[in-house]
N, C-alpha and C positions, 0 to 999 in steps of 0.2 A: 565924617565921623568915623572913627574906627571900630570894627565889631572882633571883639579879641574874647576867644572861647564863649562868646555871648553876643550882646550886643554892642556894648559899648565900653566894656571892661579893659583895662589898661594892665596886660600879663607881662610879669618879669618873674625872671627865674629866682632872684635872690629877694626882691622888691614888689611890692605893689603899691601902685596911686590908683584909687578909686576914683572912674570917669564915667560914672553913669549921667547920664544927659537928663536934666530936669529934675534930679533929686534932691529933694527938701531936706535941711538940716533939721534935726532934732531942736525943739525948744529949750530943753535942758541937756546940756553936756552930760549930767550926772546919769541918764537915764541909760546909757550906752556905755560899754565896759571898754577897756584898751582892748584892740583888735591882738590877737597873739603872734606872735613873731616865730617862725619865717613869716612874712607879712604874705597876703593871700591874695586870691584874683576874684570879684563878685560878678554874678553873671545875670543880666536882666532878667526880670520875671517872664517873659514871652508873652508878651500883652501884644507885642507889635509883629511878632515872628508868626510864621505860618506852621512850625515845629519847632518849639522849644527845645525838644528834647535831643535836636541834630545842632544843637550851638556849642555843646561844650564836649571839646574832644582833647583834654591834657593825659595822654598816655604816660604812664609811671608817676602821676600825683596821685594823690588819694581820692576819690570819688566824693561828690556833694555829697553822700549819706554817710560817708567814712569822715569827712572832713570835719574839723574842729569849729562849732559856730559858738561864736559871744552867745553871754546869757540872754539880753536884750534884742530882739528885731528890729528893722528897719519898719517905723512907724506905718508904712504904706504895704507892707509885705504881707504874702499872705503864707502862714505858717508852712503850707503845704507846697509853696511854691519853689524854683530853682533859685532863690534870691539867696544864694549860702556861699559860705567863702569855700574855695579852693586851696589847699597848701600846696605849694609849690618848692620843692628843693631843686639847689643846681645839680646838672648831670641828669637832665631827664628831657622827656620826648612831650614837645607843645605843636598841637596842631591847630591851625585856624578855621575859621568858618566860610560862607561863602561871601562874608562883607569884606570890608578892607580891614583887614587885622594889624595889629602892631604887637608884636611879639619878641621879647626880649631874654636872652638865657642870663644865667650867672656866672658863676668861678668853674664850673665842671665844664665835662666834654657834652654838649647838649647837641638834641637832635630839632631842628625848626622847621615845619612844613606849612605854606602860608593858604593853602587849597585855592580856592576862586578867590578872585577880587583883586585888588591894586594893596599889596599887602608891602609893611616895614618888617624885617626881620632883622635882628642884630644880635649877633653870638657874643659880645663880651671875650670875656676869659676862657680860656680853655681850647680844645680842638673838636671845633664843632663843625655839624653837619647840616647846612641849611639850602631849604629847596623852595623856590618860589611857587611854584604850580602855574596854575593860570593867574592871567592877569598882567598888568606891568608893575612891577616889583621893585622894590627898594633893600636890598641885602649886603650884610655887612657882616662880615666875621669877626671883627676886632682881634684881639689878641690870639696867638695859638696857629698849628697848622691845620687850615679849616678845610672844608670841601663845602662848595658853595654849587647850587645849580639853579639856572632862572627859569628854568621850564618855558613854557608857552608864553607869548606876549613880550613888550619891548623893557627889558627890565635893564636894572643898574646894579652892578656886583662891584664890590669892592673886599678886599682880602683882609687887609689890616696888615700889622704886624705878624711875622711867622712866614712859613714856608707854605703857602696855599694854593688849592687848586679849585679853578673857576671856570666854568662851563655855561655859555649862553644860551644853548638848547637853540631854538626856533625863536624867529624875531629879531628886531634889529637892537641890539645889546651894546652897552657899555660895562666894558670890564677893565677893571683898575686893580694891581696885584699889591701895590703900595710896597711895604718894606718888607724884605725877606726874598728868598728863590723861589718864584712862583711858575705855575702851568698855569697859562690861560688859550682856552679854546671860543670861540665865538661861534661854532655853530652853523645852521642855517642863517639868513638874513646879511643883512649889510651893518657890521658891527665895527666898533672902536675900542682895540684893545691898548693899554699902556701898562709896561712890565712894572715900571719904578724902581727903585732901589733893589739892587740883587743881579743875579744872574739869573733872568728868567727866560723860559720858551714861551713862544706865542705862535699861536696857530689860527690862522682867519677863517679855514674851512670855507663852506660853500658862499657864493654873497662877493659884494664888492666891499670890503674891507681897507678898514685903515690901523696899521699897526706901528707903535712906538716901543723901542726896546726901553728908551729913557737913559738912565745910569747903571752899569755893569756890563758885563761881558753876556749878551742876549743870543739866543737862537730865535728867529723870525721866520716864519713860513705863511704864504699870503692864503693857500690853496686856491680853490677853485675860483674864478672870477676877476675882473681887473683890479688889482689890488694896490693899495699906498702902503710899502715897506720902510720905516725906517727907523737906524740903530738907535741913534743917540750917541751918547759917549760910551767909549768902551770900544772893546776888541769885540765886533758881532759879525755874527753870520746870518745872511739874509738870501731868501730866496721867494720866487714871484709863484713859483709853481704853474698852473695855469693859466690862462688867459694874458691879456697884455697887460704888465705890471710896471711901476716904478717904485726902484730900490734905488735909498739913500743911507748911505754908511754912516754919516755925521763924523763925528770924533772918533779917532783911534785908528790901528789897522784891522781894516774889514773884508772880510770873505764876501763878495756878490755872485749869486749863483742865477745867471741870466739864460733866459730862453727865449724862444721865438716871440717876436712882438714886445719884448720887455727893455725899458730905458734903465740904465746903470748909473749914478752917481756915488763915486766912493766917498768923497767929502774928505775930511782932511785926514792926513794919515799916510802911509802905504798900504794901500789898497790892492788886491787881487780880484781879476775881473776872469770868472769861470764860465765861457761861453759855449752852450750847447745848442747845436745846428737845429734848421728846420726850417719851415717853408716860407716864413719874412724874416727880415733882417733885424738883428739886435743893434740897441743905440749904446754906446759909452760915451757919457757925457764927460767926464771927468778925468780923462787920463794924464797922468804925471809920468814921463818916460824915464824921470829919476828917481820915483819910488815907488811906481805901482807895477803890476804885473798883469799880462793877458795871457790864459790858458785856453785853449781851443781843445774840447771832450771830443772822441771820435770812437767809433765802433769798427772794430775788423782788427784783425792780424798785421795789416801793413798802413801805414801812415798815408793821410790824403795830401793832395797836391795842393797846395797852400797860394793863395793869390794875394798880393797887396797892391792897391793903386792910389794913387794923390790925388786930389782936387784942388789944383794950383789957386783958385779963387777961394774958398772956403776954409782950405788947410786941412778938411777932413781925411780921413782915410778910408777905404773900404777894402773889406777884407772878403775873399771867396774861399770856398772848399770844394775841390774838385770842380771848378767853373760855377759854382752857384752861389748866389749871395749870402753871406754871412755875417757880418755887423759894419757897422758906421761907427768909426772910432772920429768923435768930433775933436776938432782942435789937434791934431795928432801929426802935424807936417814932419814932425823929426823921428817919425816911429818907422821900424823896418823888420822887414822877416826874420831876422835873428833875435828879434825884441819879444817874439811870441812862442809860447811854449804848447807840442802837441803832445796831447796825454790819452793813454786809450781809456776806455770807462772800466 
């Protein structure tokens, strides 16, 4: 069950459904007058709680003492208890409890914070700010340009429509930008990031992450760790950064930035492989001499000596820089030195 602004209340910014567990219905509906609108959240009276005064944290909403109350009270409620409605308006701040909360915003720019517990937070319309805090949370921005932070735990973040900013923080998180031009940061942990529609920016950060740009012209960076980075459709820019990474451009004319230990596959389209030398060789797996380009970056005022050899059995080409192994270009029997560009950093 979910604890919302109490024990089992279901809170929505513009609408309330009373979800009190085990609450008896009055025998005569005429004994209770209609609840005033906008709808309200009811808090359990605290009999099952260590400290019922800690369960309500709806900043920006009316406090229970000030809130509008129906004439007839619950037949089992103590008139002096906290079993009273709280009026909630769109565009305010809602903070959950230590339980598993369900908070839902309204049509305004809402601020939702889950606090402890495995929470479900939904921004709905508006430019919302949503934070899961501790626990394994489900966070959905809905419509609008939202800012969503997972906090600690293994969280699931969805931006929805709009240009959203998502941060997984700590834990193994799943981030989905959905529609719009989104910015996703996995944070620490082994994260899964999907940009969705639009021109998105994805940053894996620490951990062994999986990044998928999906549709649009996306920018993807794996960060630290051994990452898998896939561009999807569109003209994408992919970088593995630290670690031994696998980069796949997918459809479109992609730019792959490869460092030591990385594997690059441009996929369909005319792709550009940028090679940064290091202690271990780079692997280029899908080089097409008629469509693709290889660029070697170097540091210094004078170009280094570039070497090229071919393996007659495999058809692979091996590149060296000043006599040191640089890259293996697979199935590139026709590759020549004149096909490779040297470019200073």
